[in-house]
C-alpha positions in Angstrom: -12.6 -34.3 46.4 -9.1 -34.8 48.2 -6.3 -35.8 45.9 -3.0 -36.9 47.2 -0.5 -39.3 45.5 -2.8 -40.3 42.7 -5.6 -41.4 45.0 -8.9 -39.9 44.8 -11.7 -40.4 47.7 -14.8 -39.1 47.5 -15.6 -38.0 51.0 -19.4 -38.2 51.1 -22.0 -39.2 53.8 -23.1 -42.8 53.8 -19.7 -44.6 53.7 -19.3 -47.7 55.8 -16.7 -49.5 57.6 -15.8 -51.7 55.3 -15.7 -48.8 52.2 -13.5 -46.5 54.6 -10.8 -49.2 55.3 -10.7 -50.3 51.4 -10.3 -46.5 51.0 -7.6 -46.1 53.4 -5.7 -49.4 52.4 -5.6 -47.8 48.8 -4.2 -44.6 50.3 -1.4 -46.4 52.3 -0.3 -48.1 49.1 -0.1 -44.8 47.3 2.0 -43.1 49.8 4.2 -46.1 50.1 5.0 -46.1 46.3 8.7 -46.1 45.8 9.1 -42.5 44.6 7.6 -41.8 47.7 9.4 -43.8 50.2 12.5 -41.5 50.6 10.4 -38.4 51.4 8.4 -40.5 54.4 11.2 -42.3 55.7 11.6 -39.2 58.4 8.0 -40.2 59.5 7.7 -43.9 59.1 8.4 -46.2 61.9 11.8 -47.5 62.1 12.2 -51.4 61.5 13.9 -52.7 64.9 17.0 -54.3 64.4 17.2 -58.0 64.7 18.2 -59.3 68.4 21.8 -60.0 68.5 22.8 -63.4 69.5 23.5 -64.0 73.1 27.1 -63.5 73.7 28.0 -63.9 70.3 26.3 -67.5 69.9 23.2 -68.5 68.9 20.2 -68.7 71.6 19.8 -72.6 71.8 16.3 -73.7 72.8 15.8 -75.4 76.2 14.7 -79.1 75.5 15.1 -80.7 78.7 14.7 -79.7 82.7 13.5 -76.5 83.9 12.1 -74.2 81.2 11.9 -76.6 78.8 7.9 -76.6 78.9 7.9 -72.9 77.8 5.9 -72.1 81.2 8.3 -71.9 83.7 5.9 -70.4 86.4 3.7 -73.8 86.2 7.3 -75.9 86.7 7.9 -74.0 89.6 4.4 -74.3 91.1 4.0 -70.4 91.0 0.5 -68.9 90.0 1.2 -65.8 88.2 -0.8 -62.4 89.2 -1.0 -58.8 88.9 0.0 -57.2 92.1 -2.4 -54.1 92.6 -2.1 -54.3 96.4 1.3 -52.5 97.0 4.1 -54.5 98.5 2.2 -57.2 100.1 5.0 -59.8 101.3 2.4 -62.7 100.7 2.8 -62.1 96.9 6.7 -62.7 97.2 6.8 -66.1 99.0 9.4 -65.2 101.4 10.0 -68.7 103.7 13.0 -68.4 105.6 14.7 -71.5 106.3 15.0 -73.0 109.5 18.5 -72.2 110.0 17.9 -68.6 109.6 15.5 -68.6 112.1 17.9 -70.4 114.4 20.4 -68.0 113.6 18.1 -65.0 114.9 17.1 -67.1 117.8 20.6 -67.5 119.1 21.5 -64.1 118.5 18.9 -62.3 120.3 18.3 -64.9 122.9 14.4 -65.3 122.0 12.2 -68.2 121.0 10.2 -67.4 117.5 8.0 -70.7 118.2 4.4 -69.6 116.5 5.7 -66.3 115.1 5.2 -65.3 111.6 7.1 -63.3 109.1 6.6 -59.8 108.0 8.7 -57.8 105.5 7.9 -54.3 104.8 9.9 -52.3 102.1 10.0 -48.5 103.4 9.9 -45.5 100.9 10.3 -42.1 102.8 10.0 -38.9 101.4 10.5 -35.0 102.5 8.8 -34.2 105.4 8.5 -37.9 106.8 8.1 -38.3 110.5 7.6 -41.2 112.9 6.7 -40.4 116.7 8.5 -42.2 119.6 7.3 -45.7 120.2 8.3 -49.1 121.4 7.1 -51.7 119.2 5.9 -53.4 122.1 2.7 -55.8 121.3 2.5 -58.3 118.2 6.2 -57.6 117.6 8.6 -60.2 118.9 11.8 -58.7 117.0 12.3 -55.8 114.8 15.3 -55.8 112.1 15.9 -52.5 110.2 18.2 -52.6 106.9 19.0 -49.3 105.6 19.3 -49.0 101.9 19.5 -45.2 100.9 22.1 -43.8 98.8 21.2 -40.4 98.4 22.8 -37.4 99.4 23.5 -37.1 103.1 21.7 -40.5 103.5 24.0 -41.5 106.4 22.0 -39.4 108.6 18.5 -40.6 107.6 19.0 -43.6 110.3 16.3 -44.8 113.0 16.5 -42.1 116.0 16.7 -43.5 119.4 15.0 -41.8 122.6 15.6 -42.3 126.4 13.2 -43.6 129.0 11.5 -40.1 129.0 11.1 -40.1 124.9 13.6 -37.4 124.5 16.0 -37.7 121.7 19.5 -39.8 122.5 21.3 -40.3 119.5 20.5 -41.5 115.6 21.4 -44.7 114.3 23.9 -44.7 111.3 22.1 -44.8 108.0 24.6 -45.8 105.8 23.5 -48.5 103.1 23.2 -51.6 104.4 23.7 -50.8 107.9 21.2 -51.9 110.3 19.6 -51.9 113.7 18.0 -54.9 115.3 16.3 -55.0 118.9 13.8 -56.5 121.3 10.6 -54.7 121.6 10.1 -53.7 125.4 9.1 -50.8 127.7 12.0 -48.6 127.0 13.0 -49.7 123.6 11.7 -46.0 121.9 12.3 -45.2 118.4 11.4 -42.8 115.7 12.4 -40.6 113.0 12.7 -36.9 113.6 11.7 -34.8 111.3 14.6 -33.2 108.8 15.2 -32.8 105.2 15.5 -35.8 103.2 16.9 -35.1 99.6 15.3 -38.3 97.5 14.0 -41.2 98.9 15.0 -42.6 102.3 14.7 -46.6 101.7 14.8 -49.3 104.3 13.6 -52.9 104.6 12.1 -54.2 107.8 11.8 -57.6 109.1 9.4 -58.5 111.8 8.7 -61.8 113.6 5.1 -61.2 114.8 2.8 -63.4 117.0 -0.7 -64.7 115.9 -2.4 -61.7 117.5 -1.3 -59.6 114.5 -4.3 -58.4 112.8 -3.3 -57.3 109.1 -2.8 -61.0 107.8 -2.4 -59.5 104.4 1.1 -58.3 105.4 2.5 -61.8 106.3 4.5 -63.8 103.9 2.5 -66.8 105.0 -0.6 -65.8 107.2 -1.2 -69.6 108.1 2.3 -70.7 108.5 4.4 -69.7 111.5 8.3 -69.6 111.0 8.6 -72.9 113.5 
């Protein structure tokens, strides 16, 4: 027999779920009697305060236009999903406008007809290194944008090598600096192993040819940019 706050429960074998829940409800009611509320306040869950009005004004429901149906995904024609496959750009639906593609073509003197957009968000930690390579092959252009803000992150830029694959110099790794090149027989680049305090972040864009095998990495595997 256990007595607590005037509630007596006979803990005998043969209880079923209904009798147990009934006894539990009775115990809860006794524990929350007025003379016990003060003592239990330290252990009770705090009620969340009501959400304040936005900018001091009441929230006005949307009755027309975008968001009025309550299902903005359906209105935008987007199918909600749970991403369990990492940074796969087909999920983001990253379509580049023709004007952007034309600007890259003009800047780099390259024809991107029949190519596909690939976007990779890179996060590298201490011990990371990358041997010299050219990117020649399926990649038609490589665009790197450095996004690190950690201590000494300005030294985390991509390393450039000469034709003999000997280190030449490092690109500045300052936030929002970048590197653009057309892959060729001498476009050697990589990353020498060095201390990284935190996470080295960068965004890499590639326009790749139809021979690119990892189709799941492409923004639109069946839709070239032009």
